[in-house]
C-alpha positions in Angstrom: -18.0 -27.6 4.3 -15.3 -26.0 6.5 -12.9 -23.5 4.9 -9.1 -24.2 5.4 -8.2 -20.5 5.1 -8.5 -18.1 7.9 -9.3 -14.5 6.7 -9.9 -12.5 9.9 -7.5 -12.5 12.7 -9.8 -10.9 15.3 -12.1 -8.1 16.1 -11.1 -4.6 15.0 -8.1 -6.0 13.1 -7.5 -5.5 9.4 -8.3 -8.3 7.0 -5.2 -10.4 6.4 -4.8 -13.3 3.9 -1.6 -15.2 3.4 0.4 -12.1 4.6 -1.4 -9.6 2.5 -3.0 -6.8 4.5 -6.1 -4.7 3.9 -6.3 -3.1 0.5 -3.4 -5.1 -1.0 -5.8 -8.1 -1.3 -7.9 -5.9 -3.6 -4.8 -4.7 -5.6 -3.8 -8.3 -6.1 -7.3 -9.4 -7.2 -7.5 -6.5 -9.6 -4.1 -7.3 -11.0 -5.1 -10.9 -11.6 -8.3 -9.9 -13.4 -6.3 -7.6 -15.6 -3.8 -10.4 -16.3 -6.8 -12.6 -17.3 -8.1 -10.0 -19.7 -4.6 -9.5 -21.2 -4.2 -13.3 -21.6 -7.6 -13.5 -23.4 -6.8 -10.6 -25.7 -3.3 -12.0 -26.6 -4.8 -15.4 -27.3 -7.6 -13.9 -29.4 -5.1 -11.8 -31.4 -3.5 -15.1 -32.4 -0.3 -15.1 -30.4 1.2 -18.6 -29.7 -0.2 -20.1 -26.6 3.2 -20.8 -25.0 4.2 -17.1 -25.5 0.9 -16.0 -24.0 1.4 -18.2 -21.0 5.0 -17.2 -20.5 4.1 -13.5 -20.7 1.3 -13.9 -18.1 3.5 -16.0 -15.8 6.2 -13.4 -15.8 3.8 -10.5 -15.3 1.9 -12.5 -12.6 5.1 -13.3 -10.7 6.1 -9.6 -10.9 2.6 -8.6 -9.7 2.8 -11.0 -6.7 6.3 -9.9 -5.7 5.4 -6.2 -6.0 2.1 -6.4 -4.1 3.7 -8.5 -1.3 6.7 -6.0 -1.1 4.3 -3.1 -0.8 2.3 -4.9 1.9 5.4 -5.5 3.9 6.9 -2.0 3.4 3.9 0.2 4.0 1.5 -2.0 6.0 -2.2 -1.3 6.2 -2.4 2.5 5.6 1.1 3.5 4.7 0.6 3.4 0.9 -2.5 5.6 1.2 -0.6 8.0 3.4 2.3 8.2 1.0 -0.1 8.9 -1.9 -2.0 11.6 0.1 1.3 13.2 1.1 2.1 13.9 -2.6 -1.0 16.0 -3.0 -0.1 18.4 -0.1 1.0 21.8 -1.6 4.7 22.6 -0.9 3.9 25.8 0.9 1.8 23.9 3.4 4.5 21.3 4.1 6.2 21.8 7.4 9.3 19.8 8.4 9.4 20.7 12.1 7.1 21.7 14.9 9.0 24.9 15.6 6.4 27.0 13.7 3.7 25.7 16.0 5.7 26.3 19.1 6.2 29.9 18.2 2.4 30.3 17.9 2.0 29.2 21.5 2.5 32.1 24.0 3.5 29.5 26.7 6.2 28.0 24.5 8.9 30.0 26.2 7.8 28.6 29.5 7.8 25.1 28.1 11.4 25.6 26.8 12.6 26.8 30.2 11.0 23.8 31.9 12.5 21.3 29.6 16.0 22.9 29.9 16.3 23.9 26.2 15.9 27.6 26.8 
């Protein structure tokens, strides 16, 4: 039986499914599993079925909107880069490349050639 969904777009390209890229597919799947567990626990506790369904529908909609927004905003690796950037100590963070240019003994020659010196 042929599948109607295409998952891979080509060789060496990230997995994309319905606009979700790379790890966001996993985030959405994990969120849906958590919503299923929450629904089961709310139902077992004895909450009214309509209240359970409405809570899960609202949370599921918020999950889809948030995951798609993250996928559009950060792309394949952007969210991982943002998370990694938070763990860099502040004394290592450098905002410009001026520090590195001062380490290079030929930096003065480079400045003169470019017309900035």
